[in-house]
TIDO-453040 format. One record per atom (N, C-alpha, C): residue number from 1; chain; atom name; x, y, z. Coordinates in steps of 0.02 Angstrom, whole numbers. Atoms other than C-alpha are relative to their C-alpha. Layout:
<rs>
NUM  A  CA  X  Y  Z
...
</rs>
This chain:
<rs>
1  A  N  18  -41  -63
1  A  CA  -810  312  -224
1  A  C  38  -39  59
2  A  N  -28  30  -57
2  A  CA  -712  281  -65
2  A  C  -26  24  64
3  A  N  30  -23  -60
3  A  CA  -799  276  93
3  A  C  13  -47  60
4  A  N  -18  48  -54
4  A  CA  -730  134  196
4  A  C  73  -24  -14
5  A  N  -66  11  5
5  A  CA  -539  114  219
5  A  C  20  -38  60
6  A  N  -30  33  -58
6  A  CA  -436  -8  323
6  A  C  74  15  -8
7  A  N  -79  -16  -4
7  A  CA  -254  25  375
7  A  C  31  -52  44
8  A  N  -39  41  -49
8  A  CA  -130  -89  452
8  A  C  43  39  42
9  A  N  -34  -48  -44
9  A  CA  -59  -7  605
9  A  C  65  -29  12
10  A  N  -66  32  -19
10  A  CA  132  -27  627
10  A  C  2  2  72
11  A  N  -6  0  -80
11  A  CA  178  -76  801
11  A  C  69  32  18
12  A  N  -65  -39  -20
12  A  CA  340  31  789
12  A  C  -29  75  0
13  A  N  19  -67  -5
13  A  CA  300  204  856
13  A  C  29  49  -48
14  A  N  -33  -48  42
14  A  CA  431  284  748
14  A  C  -16  -11  -74
15  A  N  17  15  75
15  A  CA  351  209  584
15  A  C  -77  5  -1
16  A  N  74  -3  0
16  A  CA  179  280  584
16  A  C  -21  44  -66
17  A  N  15  -33  53
17  A  CA  184  357  410
17  A  C  -70  -22  -32
18  A  N  58  32  29
18  A  CA  49  238  342
18  A  C  -65  26  40
19  A  N  61  -28  -42
19  A  CA  -66  284  494
19  A  C  -19  65  -17
20  A  N  16  -70  16
20  A  CA  -53  471  463
20  A  C  -20  17  -63
21  A  N  23  -14  64
21  A  CA  -71  455  279
21  A  C  -72  -27  -7
22  A  N  64  31  10
22  A  CA  -224  345  294
22  A  C  -52  50  28
23  A  N  48  -50  -30
23  A  CA  -303  479  410
23  A  C  -16  59  -50
24  A  N  9  -52  49
24  A  CA  -277  614  277
24  A  C  -38  -24  -55
25  A  N  43  30  56
25  A  CA  -353  502  145
25  A  C  -73  -4  18
26  A  N  63  5  -27
26  A  CA  -499  464  252
26  A  C  -34  73  8
27  A  N  21  -67  -9
27  A  CA  -520  651  289
27  A  C  -23  32  -70
28  A  N  0  -24  60
28  A  CA  -505  692  106
28  A  C  -70  -25  -30
29  A  N  54  29  28
29  A  CA  -646  576  55
29  A  C  -55  -8  50
30  A  N  54  9  -51
30  A  CA  -750  587  216
30  A  C  -20  -78  1
31  A  N  9  76  -10
31  A  CA  -726  401  235
31  A  C  8  -25  67
32  A  N  -8  30  -70
32  A  CA  -733  292  386
32  A  C  62  -32  -5
33  A  N  -69  34  -6
33  A  CA  -564  223  441
33  A  C  7  -50  52
34  A  N  -12  53  -52
34  A  CA  -529  59  522
34  A  C  73  -18  8
35  A  N  -70  21  -8
35  A  CA  -361  24  601
35  A  C  9  -65  33
36  A  N  -8  76  -24
36  A  CA  -300  -155  630
36  A  C  70  -4  31
37  A  N  -73  11  -28
37  A  CA  -157  -188  750
37  A  C  0  -70  24
38  A  N  -8  69  -22
38  A  CA  -99  -370  769
38  A  C  37  -6  57
39  A  N  -37  20  -60
39  A  CA  -51  -443  936
39  A  C  32  -68  -17
40  A  N  -30  64  22
40  A  CA  77  -581  885
40  A  C  7  -45  53
41  A  N  -15  55  -47
41  A  CA  82  -742  973
41  A  C  70  -12  27
42  A  N  -71  13  -20
42  A  CA  240  -789  1077
42  A  C  34  -49  -50
43  A  N  -37  41  53
43  A  CA  376  -852  958
43  A  C  59  -36  35
44  A  N  -62  45  -26
44  A  CA  502  -931  1083
44  A  C  -17  -73  -3
45  A  N  18  70  2
45  A  CA  513  -1117  1056
45  A  C  -17  -29  67
46  A  N  22  38  -68
46  A  CA  447  -1243  1190
46  A  C  65  -16  38
47  A  N  -65  15  -29
47  A  CA  634  -1284  1220
47  A  C  44  55  -18
48  A  N  -41  -62  11
48  A  CA  744  -1132  1233
48  A  C  67  -3  44
49  A  N  -70  0  -29
49  A  CA  931  -1142  1270
49  A  C  6  -61  48
50  A  N  -7  56  -47
50  A  CA  913  -1310  1339
50  A  C  -42  -5  55
51  A  N  46  7  -60
51  A  CA  771  -1274  1464
51  A  C  -63  15  -33
52  A  N  71  -13  20
52  A  CA  583  -1272  1445
52  A  C  -13  76  12
53  A  N  25  -65  -4
53  A  CA  507  -1107  1414
53  A  C  -46  15  63
54  A  N  48  -9  -59
54  A  CA  431  -1034  1575
54  A  C  -65  32  -16
55  A  N  73  -26  14
55  A  CA  249  -986  1583
55  A  C  11  78  10
56  A  N  -6  -71  -5
56  A  CA  312  -809  1636
56  A  C  30  29  -67
57  A  N  -21  -21  66
57  A  CA  403  -794  1470
57  A  C  -58  8  -51
58  A  N  63  -3  44
58  A  CA  240  -824  1378
58  A  C  -36  58  20
59  A  N  47  -50  -25
59  A  CA  140  -707  1487
59  A  C  40  72  -18
60  A  N  -33  -63  18
60  A  CA  276  -568  1458
60  A  C  -4  16  -72
61  A  N  9  -13  69
61  A  CA  269  -588  1269
61  A  C  -68  17  -19
62  A  N  71  -21  14
62  A  CA  78  -582  1271
62  A  C  -13  71  23
63  A  N  13  -71  -29
63  A  CA  76  -430  1380
63  A  C  37  51  -42
64  A  N  -40  -47  33
64  A  CA  210  -345  1275
64  A  C  -41  10  -76
65  A  N  43  -15  63
65  A  CA  107  -379  1111
65  A  C  -60  34  15
66  A  N  62  -44  -14
66  A  CA  -47  -308  1194
66  A  C  21  73  5
67  A  N  -23  -69  -15
67  A  CA  50  -159  1250
67  A  C  19  41  -66
68  A  N  -13  -36  61
68  A  CA  116  -123  1077
68  A  C  -58  12  -44
69  A  N  70  -10  32
69  A  CA  -56  -146  996
69  A  C  -28  54  26
70  A  N  42  -56  -33
70  A  CA  -137  -31  1117
70  A  C  35  70  -17
71  A  N  -35  -59  23
71  A  CA  6  97  1084
71  A  C  -16  22  -68
72  A  N  12  -23  75
72  A  CA  -22  89  895
72  A  C  -73  25  -7
73  A  N  68  -19  3
73  A  CA  -209  109  922
73  A  C  -8  70  32
74  A  N  6  -77  -27
74  A  CA  -189  266  1032
74  A  C  27  47  -46
75  A  N  -28  -48  45
75  A  CA  -79  349  904
75  A  C  -54  11  -61
76  A  N  50  -2  56
76  A  CA  -209  309  769
76  A  C  -58  39  25
77  A  N  55  -29  -22
77  A  CA  -357  357  870
77  A  C  3  80  20
78  A  N  -13  -70  -16
78  A  CA  -282  525  930
78  A  C  0  37  -64
79  A  N  -10  -37  58
79  A  CA  -231  571  754
79  A  C  -74  7  -40
80  A  N  65  6  31
80  A  CA  -406  519  684
80  A  C  -45  58  25
81  A  N  35  -48  -30
81  A  CA  -493  623  815
81  A  C  15  70  -9
82  A  N  -22  -66  20
82  A  CA  -390  778  781
82  A  C  -24  25  -71
83  A  N  20  -19  71
83  A  CA  -434  766  600
83  A  C  -68  -6  -16
84  A  N  73  1  9
84  A  CA  -620  736  626
84  A  C  -17  -57  -41
85  A  N  16  60  39
85  A  CA  -616  564  549
85  A  C  -35  -50  38
86  A  N  40  58  -34
86  A  CA  -745  433  594
86  A  C  45  -59  -5
87  A  N  -53  56  -5
87  A  CA  -640  280  647
87  A  C  -23  -46  54
88  A  N  -2  55  -57
88  A  CA  -629  120  746
88  A  C  63  -37  -7
89  A  N  -63  42  0
89  A  CA  -484  11  788
89  A  C  -10  -60  42
90  A  N  0  64  -28
90  A  CA  -456  -168  833
90  A  C  69  -30  13
91  A  N  -56  37  -16
91  A  CA  -320  -272  915
91  A  C  -18  -72  -10
92  A  N  18  62  16
92  A  CA  -323  -440  846
92  A  C  63  -52  17
93  A  N  -52  58  -9
93  A  CA  -226  -602  897
93  A  C  18  -31  -61
94  A  N  -18  34  59
94  A  CA  -128  -683  767
94  A  C  68  -30  2
95  A  N  -68  21  15
95  A  CA  21  -789  733
95  A  C  31  36  -56
96  A  N  -35  -48  45
96  A  CA  153  -691  637
96  A  C  -9  -38  -72
97  A  N  6  33  62
97  A  CA  137  -824  494
97  A  C  -71  5  -31
98  A  N  69  -3  16
98  A  CA  -52  -800  481
98  A  C  -32  67  -9
99  A  N  29  -64  -5
99  A  CA  -74  -616  504
99  A  C  -7  31  -72
100  A  N  8  -24  73
100  A  CA  -52  -579  314
100  A  C  -55  -23  -33
101  A  N  58  25  30
101  A  CA  -188  -692  262
101  A  C  -63  27  30
102  A  N  52  -34  -28
102  A  CA  -299  -617  394
102  A  C  -17  61  -21
103  A  N  6  -68  21
103  A  CA  -269  -441  348
103  A  C  -28  -2  -72
104  A  N  26  -4  72
104  A  CA  -301  -482  162
104  A  C  -77  -19  -4
105  A  N  72  14  2
105  A  CA  -469  -559  203
105  A  C  -44  55  34
106  A  N  33  -54  -33
106  A  CA  -517  -415  314
106  A  C  -6  52  -56
107  A  N  2  -50  52
107  A  CA  -473  -294  170
107  A  C  -49  -14  -54
108  A  N  52  8  46
108  A  CA  -596  -375  59
108  A  C  -65  35  11
109  A  N  58  -37  -18
109  A  CA  -734  -286  151
109  A  C  5  72  3
110  A  N  -21  -71  5
110  A  CA  -662  -117  117
110  A  C  7  27  -72
111  A  N  -9  -31  64
111  A  CA  -650  4  -25
111  A  C  82  4  -21
112  A  N  -73  -18  11
112  A  CA  -459  35  -4
112  A  C  33  -31  68
113  A  N  -43  24  -59
113  A  CA  -321  -47  105
113  A  C  64  44  -10
114  A  N  -58  -39  -4
114  A  CA  -173  58  158
114  A  C  46  -35  53
115  A  N  -51  32  -45
115  A  CA  -11  -14  217
115  A  C  63  41  -6
116  A  N  -67  -35  1
116  A  CA  165  44  255
116  A  C  52  -40  -34
117  A  N  -55  32  34
117  A  CA  320  6  153
117  A  C  47  -35  57
118  A  N  -49  27  -45
118  A  CA  436  -110  247
118  A  C  63  35  0
119  A  N  -70  -35  -5
119  A  CA  609  -40  300
119  A  C  46  -43  -47
120  A  N  -44  34  40
120  A  CA  739  -81  174
120  A  C  40  -53  35
121  A  N  -44  61  -20
121  A  CA  839  -245  197
121  A  C  -21  -31  65
122  A  N  34  32  -59
122  A  CA  721  -298  339
122  A  C  -60  -37  -21
123  A  N  61  30  15
123  A  CA  599  -433  309
123  A  C  -45  -9  69
124  A  N  45  -1  -61
124  A  CA  451  -401  432
124  A  C  -67  -33  -20
125  A  N  73  17  11
125  A  CA  276  -459  456
125  A  C  -39  45  -44
126  A  N  38  -48  32
126  A  CA  216  -297  392
126  A  C  14  -4  -75
127  A  N  -7  8  66
127  A  CA  298  -332  227
127  A  C  -37  -58  -34
128  A  N  46  49  18
128  A  CA  205  -496  213
128  A  C  -72  22  -6
129  A  N  66  -24  0
129  A  CA  46  -407  253
129  A  C  -9  39  -65
130  A  N  9  -42  58
130  A  CA  73  -285  116
130  A  C  -6  -39  -63
131  A  N  6  42  54
131  A  CA  104  -417  -9
131  A  C  -63  -39  -7
132  A  N  63  44  3
132  A  CA  -48  -529  37
132  A  C  -51  48  -8
133  A  N  54  -42  13
133  A  CA  -159  -370  37
133  A  C  -2  10  -78
134  A  N  -5  -22  69
134  A  CA  -103  -330  -146
134  A  C  -24  -69  -38
135  A  N  10  55  42
135  A  CA  -120  -516  -210
135  A  C  -72  -33  21
136  A  N  52  45  -24
136  A  CA  -261  -592  -100
136  A  C  -64  42  21
137  A  N  66  -37  -18
137  A  CA  -388  -451  -57
137  A  C  -48  25  -48
138  A  N  42  -23  49
138  A  CA  -450  -408  -223
138  A  C  -25  72  3
139  A  N  12  -69  -6
139  A  CA  -451  -227  -172
139  A  C  62  41  -17
140  A  N  -62  -44  10
140  A  CA  -333  -78  -223
140  A  C  34  5  66
141  A  N  -43  -7  -58
141  A  CA  -186  -62  -100
141  A  C  40  59  -6
142  A  N  -37  -59  5
142  A  CA  -104  104  -64
142  A  C  54  -3  50
143  A  N  -66  13  -36
143  A  CA  79  82  -10
143  A  C  25  68  22
144  A  N  -32  -60  -20
144  A  CA  160  225  95
144  A  C  67  -16  12
145  A  N  -76  8  -24
145  A  CA  343  245  103
145  A  C  9  12  81
146  A  N  -12  6  -68
146  A  CA  412  215  274
146  A  C  22  71  28
147  A  N  -25  -66  -21
147  A  CA  490  392  276
147  A  C  -47  50  -20
148  A  N  47  -48  30
148  A  CA  341  482  203
148  A  C  -25  38  62
149  A  N  17  -39  -53
149  A  CA  292  631  310
149  A  C  -66  45  -16
150  A  N  59  -42  14
150  A  CA  155  723  217
150  A  C  -68  -36  -5
151  A  N  62  34  18
151  A  CA  -28  687  194
151  A  C  -16  -6  -64
152  A  N  18  12  65
152  A  CA  -126  655  38
152  A  C  11  72  -39
153  A  N  -19  -58  40
153  A  CA  -66  773  -101
153  A  C  -18  -25  -68
154  A  N  13  17  75
154  A  CA  -143  761  -285
154  A  C  10  51  -46
155  A  N  -19  -53  61
155  A  CA  -59  904  -374
155  A  C  25  -34  -59
156  A  N  -21  29  57
156  A  CA  29  786  -480
156  A  C  0  -80  9
157  A  N  4  74  -11
157  A  CA  -15  596  -504
157  A  C  34  -25  -69
158  A  N  -30  46  54
158  A  CA  91  475  -614
158  A  C  -33  -62  -7
159  A  N  37  65  13
159  A  CA  -2  336  -695
159  A  C  43  -39  -51
160  A  N  -45  40  33
160  A  CA  102  196  -764
160  A  C  -52  -44  -54
161  A  N  35  39  41
161  A  CA  22  119  -925
161  A  C  38  -45  -50
162  A  N  -33  48  43
162  A  CA  74  -33  -1026
162  A  C  -52  -46  -44
163  A  N  53  31  40
163  A  CA  -96  -87  -1099
163  A  C  -21  -64  37
164  A  N  12  70  -31
164  A  CA  -101  -236  -972
164  A  C  -73  -1  45
165  A  N  70  10  -35
165  A  CA  -261  -299  -872
165  A  C  23  39  70
166  A  N  -19  -28  -66
166  A  CA  -165  -249  -708
166  A  C  5  78  1
167  A  N  -7  -71  8
167  A  CA  -133  -71  -768
167  A  C  -67  27  -4
168  A  N  72  -23  8
168  A  CA  -317  -51  -826
168  A  C  -42  1  71
169  A  N  33  6  -74
169  A  CA  -382  -110  -654
169  A  C  26  54  44
170  A  N  -21  -50  -41
170  A  CA  -268  7  -567
170  A  C  -18  73  -15
171  A  N  29  -62  22
171  A  CA  -324  154  -666
171  A  C  -70  12  24
172  A  N  66  0  -20
172  A  CA  -505  108  -632
172  A  C  -9  7  73
173  A  N  11  1  -64
173  A  CA  -480  83  -452
173  A  C  23  66  33
174  A  N  -26  -58  -26
174  A  CA  -384  251  -438
174  A  C  -41  59  -19
175  A  N  44  -60  28
175  A  CA  -523  359  -516
175  A  C  -15  45  48
176  A  N  21  -54  -52
176  A  CA  -578  435  -351
176  A  C  59  44  15
177  A  N  -55  -44  -1
177  A  CA  -399  504  -342
177  A  C  12  41  -61
178  A  N  -12  -37  65
178  A  CA  -378  546  -525
178  A  C  -50  60  -8
179  A  N  52  -55  17
179  A  CA  -536  653  -526
179  A  C  19  63  46
180  A  N  -17  -57  -39
180  A  CA  -466  760  -388
180  A  C  73  24  -21
181  A  N  -71  -21  19
181  A  CA  -284  775  -468
181  A  C  -3  63  -40
182  A  N  -4  -58  45
182  A  CA  -227  937  -542
182  A  C  32  -13  -64
183  A  N  -37  23  56
183  A  CA  -113  852  -664
183  A  C  6  -75  0
184  A  N  -14  69  7
184  A  CA  -103  672  -727
184  A  C  52  -16  -54
185  A  N  -48  19  51
185  A  CA  49  608  -816
185  A  C  -8  -73  -12
186  A  N  7  72  23
186  A  CA  25  441  -909
186  A  C  70  -19  -26
187  A  N  -67  18  21
187  A  CA  196  367  -930
187  A  C  7  -69  -32
188  A  N  -8  71  43
188  A  CA  241  229  -1068
188  A  C  70  -4  -11
189  A  N  -65  20  10
189  A  CA  406  146  -1081
189  A  C  11  -5  -76
190  A  N  -14  5  75
190  A  CA  471  175  -1264
190  A  C  15  -66  -25
191  A  N  -27  61  36
191  A  CA  551  7  -1289
191  A  C  -55  -61  16
192  A  N  47  58  -10
192  A  CA  397  -94  -1228
192  A  C  -48  -1  -56
193  A  N  53  7  51
193  A  CA  276  -171  -1344
193  A  C  -65  -3  46
194  A  N  65  -5  -43
194  A  CA  97  -127  -1282
194  A  C  -25  -76  8
195  A  N  28  72  -13
195  A  CA  20  -285  -1202
195  A  C  -75  -4  -35
196  A  N  62  0  37
196  A  CA  -140  -234  -1289
196  A  C  7  39  -66
197  A  N  -29  -30  66
197  A  CA  -91  -199  -1471
197  A  C  -54  47  -32
198  A  N  49  -44  35
198  A  CA  -262  -124  -1519
198  A  C  -17  58  40
199  A  N  13  -64  -41
199  A  CA  -258  8  -1388
199  A  C  59  41  14
200  A  N  -57  -40  -7
200  A  CA  -123  128  -1415
200  A  C  2  46  61
201  A  N  0  -37  -69
201  A  CA  -61  234  -1267
201  A  C  -42  63  -1
202  A  N  37  -63  3
202  A  CA  -145  394  -1328
202  A  C  -74  -17  9
203  A  N  66  19  -14
203  A  CA  -314  306  -1314
203  A  C  -19  8  74
204  A  N  11  -6  -76
204  A  CA  -293  298  -1123
204  A  C  -4  76  18
205  A  N  1  -72  -17
205  A  CA  -256  483  -1121
205  A  C  -72  26  -23
206  A  N  62  -17  23
206  A  CA  -417  509  -1228
206  A  C  -59  -20  47
207  A  N  52  30  -54
207  A  CA  -518  397  -1100
207  A  C  2  48  54
208  A  N  -2  -35  -61
208  A  CA  -465  497  -953
208  A  C  -19  75  -15
209  A  N  22  -65  23
209  A  CA  -485  661  -1052
209  A  C  -74  8  4
210  A  N  75  -3  3
210  A  CA  -672  615  -1073
210  A  C  -28  3  61
211  A  N  23  -8  -68
211  A  CA  -685  615  -886
211  A  C  21  64  22
212  A  N  -15  -71  -16
212  A  CA  -632  796  -890
212  A  C  58  7  47
213  A  N  -66  -1  -36
213  A  CA  -460  760  -818
213  A  C  55  27  -41
214  A  N  -49  -36  36
214  A  CA  -306  858  -855
214  A  C  59  -50  -6
215  A  N  -40  60  14
215  A  CA  -194  720  -938
215  A  C  53  15  -50
216  A  N  -59  -6  48
216  A  CA  -25  719  -1026
216  A  C  36  -69  -8
217  A  N  -40  63  15
217  A  CA  71  576  -1109
217  A  C  71  15  -3
218  A  N  -76  -3  -4
218  A  CA  254  550  -1071
218  A  C  34  -64  -22
219  A  N  -41  62  18
219  A  CA  365  429  -1159
219  A  C  63  2  29
220  A  N  -59  2  -27
220  A  CA  508  370  -1066
220  A  C  46  -46  -29
221  A  N  -49  47  26
221  A  CA  667  290  -1142
221  A  C  15  -50  53
222  A  N  -15  52  -51
222  A  CA  692  124  -1055
222  A  C  74  -12  -2
223  A  N  -74  5  -7
223  A  CA  878  136  -1015
223  A  C  14  -35  63
224  A  N  -7  37  -62
224  A  CA  856  65  -844
224  A  C  -51  -56  7
225  A  N  57  42  -6
225  A  CA  736  -69  -780
225  A  C  -63  41  19
226  A  N  60  -39  -3
226  A  CA  556  -22  -772
226  A  C  -15  36  61
227  A  N  10  -26  -65
227  A  CA  546  5  -588
227  A  C  37  63  14
228  A  N  -46  -56  -12
228  A  CA  694  124  -578
228  A  C  -20  57  -49
229  A  N  17  -56  42
229  A  CA  635  219  -734
229  A  C  -61  37  27
230  A  N  60  -34  -26
230  A  CA  464  247  -651
230  A  C  26  50  62
231  A  N  -20  -43  -57
231  A  CA  548  307  -492
231  A  C  36  54  -16
232  A  N  -43  -56  16
232  A  CA  670  417  -577
232  A  C  -46  58  -32
233  A  N  52  -50  29
233  A  CA  524  501  -677
233  A  C  -31  39  54
234  A  N  41  -23  -58
234  A  CA  425  517  -514
234  A  C  36  53  34
235  A  N  -42  -45  -38
235  A  CA  571  604  -427
235  A  C  10  60  -46
236  A  N  -14  -54  41
236  A  CA  605  719  -574
236  A  C  -60  53  -5
237  A  N  60  -45  10
237  A  CA  424  793  -583
237  A  C  -28  8  74
238  A  N  27  -6  -70
238  A  CA  395  781  -389
238  A  C  -66  -25  0
239  A  N  70  23  -2
239  A  CA  245  671  -413
239  A  C  -19  -17  68
240  A  N  29  7  -70
240  A  CA  133  650  -261
240  A  C  -32  -72  11
241  A  N  39  68  -2
241  A  CA  52  480  -307
241  A  C  14  -32  -57
242  A  N  -6  46  54
242  A  CA  99  339  -419
242  A  C  -56  -53  -3
243  A  N  49  48  18
243  A  CA  -32  226  -494
243  A  C  22  -50  -52
244  A  N  -20  54  44
244  A  CA  12  55  -571
244  A  C  -27  -62  14
245  A  N  22  76  -10
245  A  CA  -31  -128  -589
245  A  C  51  -32  40
246  A  N  -48  36  -35
246  A  CA  43  -239  -464
246  A  C  6  -69  -29
247  A  N  -13  64  41
247  A  CA  128  -388  -557
247  A  C  20  -54  47
248  A  N  -23  61  -35
248  A  CA  154  -555  -491
248  A  C  -56  -49  17
249  A  N  54  48  -18
249  A  CA  62  -702  -411
249  A  C  16  -30  65
250  A  N  -14  37  -62
250  A  CA  47  -800  -252
250  A  C  -16  -77  -8
251  A  N  6  62  0
251  A  CA  65  -984  -237
251  A  C  26  -29  63
252  A  N  -18  34  -57
252  A  CA  68  -1094  -90
252  A  C  29  49  59
253  A  N  -16  -44  -50
253  A  CA  82  -943  23
253  A  C  64  38  -12
254  A  N  -60  -36  17
254  A  CA  240  -881  -67
254  A  C  -14  50  -49
255  A  N  20  -49  39
255  A  CA  223  -718  -144
255  A  C  58  17  -51
256  A  N  -54  -12  48
256  A  CA  317  -689  -313
256  A  C  -16  65  -34
257  A  N  8  -60  35
257  A  CA  331  -513  -368
257  A  C  27  16  -58
258  A  N  -26  -21  62
258  A  CA  359  -444  -541
258  A  C  63  44  10
259  A  N  -57  -40  -10
259  A  CA  525  -345  -563
259  A  C  -19  74  17
260  A  N  17  -75  -8
260  A  CA  444  -171  -576
260  A  C  -40  10  71
261  A  N  29  -2  -67
261  A  CA  326  -212  -430
261  A  C  53  3  61
262  A  N  -53  8  -59
262  A  CA  474  -266  -319
262  A  C  39  57  8
263  A  N  -42  -55  -4
263  A  CA  580  -120  -366
263  A  C  -31  59  31
264  A  N  40  -62  -29
264  A  CA  442  8  -325
264  A  C  -13  -9  79
265  A  N  14  9  -68
265  A  CA  396  -72  -160
265  A  C  65  3  49
266  A  N  -62  -8  -43
266  A  CA  579  -79  -101
266  A  C  25  69  -3
267  A  N  -30  -66  4
267  A  CA  629  97  -160
267  A  C  -45  59  -5
268  A  N  53  -54  18
268  A  CA  465  195  -169
268  A  C  22  69  38
269  A  N  -12  -71  -34
269  A  CA  486  388  -136
269  A  C  -69  29  -1
270  A  N  69  -29  -6
270  A  CA  294  425  -162
270  A  C  -43  -56  18
271  A  N  48  50  -9
271  A  CA  139  339  -106
271  A  C  -23  -30  -66
272  A  N  14  36  60
272  A  CA  88  207  -232
272  A  C  -58  -42  11
273  A  N  67  37  4
273  A  CA  -79  134  -270
273  A  C  10  -52  -53
274  A  N  -5  58  46
274  A  CA  -75  -35  -344
274  A  C  -58  -45  2
275  A  N  57  48  4
275  A  CA  -203  -160  -403
275  A  C  24  -55  -38
276  A  N  -23  68  36
276  A  CA  -185  -341  -451
276  A  C  -59  -30  -35
</rs>
């Protein structure tokens, strides 16, 4: 059951895909939605270009951070009001290096966290927030492509299954979405050995069928890497949501993503729910 959702609000007014998608998810589940906008502390060094940083520079950066956070919250609140979604929003002070940890800890208090995909070839604070939410929150995380324009659509959901713990966790966490899906495709890579040898792929189909879900099994030849194979299939069938385990780990605040996880986060074309 999803009744309490948190979304990280992008400070870029042209990148509000996650905000709008989160509103549509909250509306569908009649859930309360909380928006978090970070006000990042000034980043200029104490000595800049040979001179001390002026107090006016610090004040300007703080005012700009407040302005951007307020603008993000205004977009969020207006959209939520129009959709009739119960909501609240918060602007939080944070150093850029600590915002990811803070969001992950906040997300532990919610049923679901929603974050936006980082823009390709750009390492941003939002990217670190997304990875921290996946590895450190203990909650499912729904990633929204930065170019995504539509709201929640569950006509066709693609579920990635390899018998692993992470995949099983993702399927369990996605059940509120799966029970609303018109069609669920469980995809298995043909060249992969199941990580759980005593649970063949068709048993997961049977499991979901016992929940009265419309499920089909698709075996995909692994001619590409796993991430690209998933994305190609999702594009071919116009899937509306991907569900998969998030692979990797975090050590000493350095996030190390598995190949399929990184590929999907970098190139995703559909909203993707991941659990770790």
